[in-house]
N, C-alpha and C positions, 0 to 999 in steps of 0.2 A: 378171153385172156387166160383164164385158168387152164383151158385145154392147150393153149399154145405153150404155156409154161411147162406143163407135163410132157408135151411132145419134145420140147427143146432139151430138157434135162434127160428124158428117156432116150433120146437119140444117141447121146454119148454113152449112156449105160448099156444100150443094146450092143454097141460095138465092143464093149469090154466084158460082156457077160459070158463069152466063150460058147462052146458047143458041146453036145453030148451029155451024158449023165451028170458030169461035174459042173455044168454051166450054172451061172447065177440065176436066181429065181425071178428077179425083177429086170424088165427091159422096157422097151418103148411103150407097149400097151399098158403095162402095170403102172408106170409112172403117170401116163395120161389119165388112166382111170382114177388113180389115187388123188390127183390134183382136182379132177372134176368132182370126186366124192367129197373132198374138203369144201369145195364151193357150194355144192348142193346141201350138204349138212348144215353149213352156216346159214344159207338162205332159208332153209326150212325150219330148223330148230335152234338157231343161234349158237351161243358159246357152249351150251350144255351138250347138244347133239354133236357139235364139232369135237368136243373133248372125248365123247364116246367113240366116234369114228377114228380119231387120231390114236386113241388107246388101242383100238382093234388093229389098226395098221401097224402100230408099234409091236404088238404081240406077234403078228404075222412076220414082221421083219426079224424079230428075235428068233423065231422058229427057223426062218430061212438061214440066219447066220449060224445057228446051232448045227444045222444039217450040213453046212458047207465049211465049217471052221477048219477042218483038216486040210482042205484044198486052198482056201483063201482066208487067212485069219483077219483080214481087214474088215472094217464095218462101214466103210465109206458109202457103199450103195444103200445099206439099211438106214443110215442116218439121213442120206439124201432123200429117200423115199418118204420118211416122216416129215422132213422139211418141205418137200413138194406138196404134201397134203395141206400143210399150214399155209403155204404160198397160194394154193388154190382158194382157200378161204379168204385170205387177205385180198385177193383179186376182186372179191365181191364188195369190199369196202374201199380199198385204195388200189385201183387197177394199175396205175402207172408205177407206184412203188413196188407192187408185187412183180410187175414185168421187169423192172430194173434189177430187183433182187434175184429173180429167176435167171436172168441173163448172167449175172455175176456168179451164181452157183454153177451154171453150166460151163462158164469159162474156167472156173477153178477146177472142176472135174476134168475138163478136157486138157488142161495144162499140167496134168499129173507128172509126166516125164520131165518136162523142162523145170518144173518147180523142185522135184526131187533131185535132179541133177545139179541145180543151182545150190541147194542147201548142202548137198553131200560133197560136190566137187569144187565149188567156188568159195563158199563160206567156210571159215575155219572156226575152231573152238573160241578163239579170241573174238572173232566177229560176232558170234552168238552172245558172248559176254557183253560186248559193246552194245548190241541191240537191247539187251536187258537193262543196261545202264541208261540208255537213251529213253527206253520206255518208262523206267522209274522216274527219271527227271521230268518227263513230259506228263505222265499220267498220275503220278503220286505227289511229287514235290510241288510242281507248278500249281495245281488246284488248292494246295494248302497255304500258299503264300498270300499275305494280305495285299489287297490292291488299294494302297493308301500311301500318302506322302509321309515320310518319316525322316529323322536325322536333322542335322543342322540346316536351317532355312527351308525345311521341308523339301529338300532336293532329291531325296532317294525314294524309289518305289521298288520294293523287292520283286514284285511280280514282273515289272517291266525289265528289270535286270536279268531275271531268270529266263524270260522270254528270249532275250538276245542270246544268252548262252545256249538255249535249246536250238535256236535258229542256226547258230554257228556249228553245233554238233551235227545237226541234220544235213546241212548243205555239205559239210565235209564228208559225211558218211556217203552221201550220194556220189560225190566225186570219187571216193575210194572204191565204191562198187563198180563204177564205170571203168576205173583203171584195172580192176581185177578181170572184168569181162573182156576188155579190149586186148589184153595180152601184152607181150613185150615189144611189139613193133612200135606202138605208140607210147611205150612206157614212160620215158622221161618227160615228154611234153605233157601228157595227161597227168602224170604224177605231180608235175609242177603246178598245173592248173588246180588239181585237187588239194595239194598241200598248201597252196596259197590261201585257201579259206581258213587255215589255222594261223599261219604266219608267213607272209610273203618275204619278209626279211630273212627269216630262218631258211625258207625254201631257196632263196637266191644264194645264201651262203653254202647250203648243202649242194646245190647244183654246181657252184664254183669249185667246191672241193672235188666233186666227181669229175669235172672237166680237167682238173689238174692231174688227177690220178689216171684218167683214161682220155688222153687227148683226142682219140678218134671219135669220142662222143661229144666233142665241143659244141657242135651245132645243135644237137639234141638237148644238151644241157642249157644252152642259151635260149632255146625255144621254151623249155620248161621254166626258166627264170622269168622271162618276159610274160609268159602266159599266167604266171602267178599273180602278176599285176592285174590281169583281167579278173582273176578271182577276187582281188582286193576291191575292185570297182563294183563288181556284181554284189559282193557281200555288203559293201558300203551302201549301195542302193537299197538292199533288202533291210538292213538294220535301220536306216533312216525312215523307210516306209513303215516299219513296225513302230517307230518312235514318234515321228511327226510327218504326216503327208505334206504339210505346207513346206517344210524344209526340203523334202524330196522334189517337190515341184520346182522350187527355185534353183535347185542344183541339178535338174534333169539335163540341161544343156551341157554343163561342164562334165558331168559323168558320162554322157553319151559321146562327147568329143574325145575324152580320154580313153574310153573303152574302145572306140573304133581304131584309134592309133595303136593302142596296146595289142588289140586282136590282129591287126594287119601286120605289125612288126613281128609278133610271135608266130603268126602263120607263115611268114617268109622263112624264118629259121626252121620251122617244123617241116616245110616242104623240102628244104635242103637236107634235113636230117633223114627224112623218109627216102630220099634218093640214094642214101648210103646203103650198102649191103648189110652191114651190121648195125641194126637199129638199137641194139642193147635193150636191157630190161631193167625195170625199177618199179618197186611198189612200196608203199608205206606198210609198216608192220601192224598198224592199228587203224581203224576207221576214223577215229578222232582221239584227241588227247584231252582227257578229263581234267588233269592238272592245268593244262594250258587254258581250257575253258574257264575254270574256276579262277585262275590268275587273271584272266581277262576281266571277269566280273569284279575282282578286287580292284584292279587298275581303273576300271570304269567307274566304280563307286568313288574312289579317291578323286578322280578327275572331275566328276560331277559336282562333288562337294567343293573342290577347289575353284571350279568355274563359277559356282554360285556365290562363293565368298568374294572372289575377284570382281564378278559382275555387280555384286551388291555395292562394293566400295568404289569401284573404278569404272563401272558401266561397261559399254561394249569393248573398250580397250582392254579391260581386265579379262574378258572372255576370250579375246583374240590371243593374248599372251598365254593363257592357260591351255588353249587348244593347240597352239604351236608347240609348246613344251610337251604336251601329251602325245602329239603326233610322232615324236621321236621314238616312243615306245610302241604305239599302236594307233593308226589313223582311225580305226573304227571306234575305239573307246573315246577318243577326243571328239569325234563327230557326233556320237550318240549323246555325250555329255552336253554338247551345244544344242542338239535337237531336243533333249529333255528340258532344257531351259525354255525353249520355244513352246513345247507342249504344255508346260506348267504356267505359261504366260509371263515368264520373267525376262524374255527376250523376243524381239520381233523376228519373223521368219526371214525378212530381208537382211537383218543384221547377222544372220547365221552363215551366210555364204562365204564371206572373207575368212572368218575363223576356221571353218571346215577346210577351205582350200589351203589355208596356211598349214593346218595339220597334215593335209595330203602332201604338201611340198616338203615339210620337214621329214615326213615318213619316207619320201623319195630319196632324201639325203641319206637316211639310214640304209636304204636299199643300195645306193651307190657305194657306200662304204663296205657293205657285204659283198658286192660284186667285185670290188677291188681285191678282196682276199682270194679270188679265184684265179689270179694271174692276169698278165697283160692281155693275152689273147681273149680270155673270157670277158674281161672288163671292157675291152674295146667294142665287143659285140653287144653287150648288155646295157652299159651306161648310156649310150646315145638314145636307145629306146626309152629308158626311164625318163631322161630329160624331155624327150619328145612328148611323152604321155603327160608330164606335168605342165608343159607349155600348152598342150592341147586343152587341158582343163581350164587354165587361166584364160586362154584365148577364146574359148567357147563362152566363158562367163562374161568376158568383156563385150562380146557380140550380143549376148542375150540380155545383159543388164538394161540397155535402153528399152527393151521390149517388156521388161518385168514390171511388177506393180510399183 
């Protein structure tokens, strides 16, 4: 395994070492020998001998870099050589782990040009800043938050709230990157799908405004508007899964039915938009909206507390009213508030279906109002699809309920 790791990484370095007097010092044979040296040193002398061998190879790599620094100032090959030595030693203890890491390293080395092109040509300064914000939210803030019930009726959990915010930012960023890579031909439909992870209502309103200002992009704008509902459903399934798997299981049929209808309706308009010569271009300026994510967390916290209060005093009827009202602002916040009540044992999983579907329906009403602002031509194309999606959710639930627990 150690030999294979050295050969795999060395094969890529051999192709990049160049030729003539200015060629790099390490290639196929050097990497293979270094990996085997790491394995043998660990097998014979343990950690102490491995440290000595690794130090020696590090010194040789540093000398090699010093001799070629004027030709190639990078130190990727030198660092990879030292890492290959350690991977060879790791293969003596955890062969499969070492093989996986070796393959990962070889893949990263081989993907030099695509990775550099992606960072330099696709990502912007704002994208890097968003990536740092996302990393800070995920790796710094999240581990520091307490995983305990707090607030009125013990309804709030800061870690769970922040996990939902991280999930929203992450999925939105993925959609944003795909939009940047795809280019302008799929611009509006993909932008609608990606932006729907932040706010489908706002996306539909923006698409309607664009359709009003550029009538030739009506079909593409309609596709983006309806596909934003697909994002709503996907994100709803994701946040429910992160909050309560029991609720997600009970809502799997309604979500699947609504998703199929939304995807089919959106795909129809996307196909018509792609048939046009001028596909138009559109992309968001940012990967995600941090204020929108924080506002979502605030709305979610208020709805969770309100739902807990109403459920405490009025039972499932109170939870239904709270979810329906919350759905006007954001269906995910209302749904997660209900799922949180299930996760904390304050509500049964079966009792969560109707309140969440009620929130989904009132949110659809908000989308219809947003579509109406885009003019008659836009509304006529979008509103029937929104109604069909809501009906598909309720119809699928009606069919699935007799089969449920």
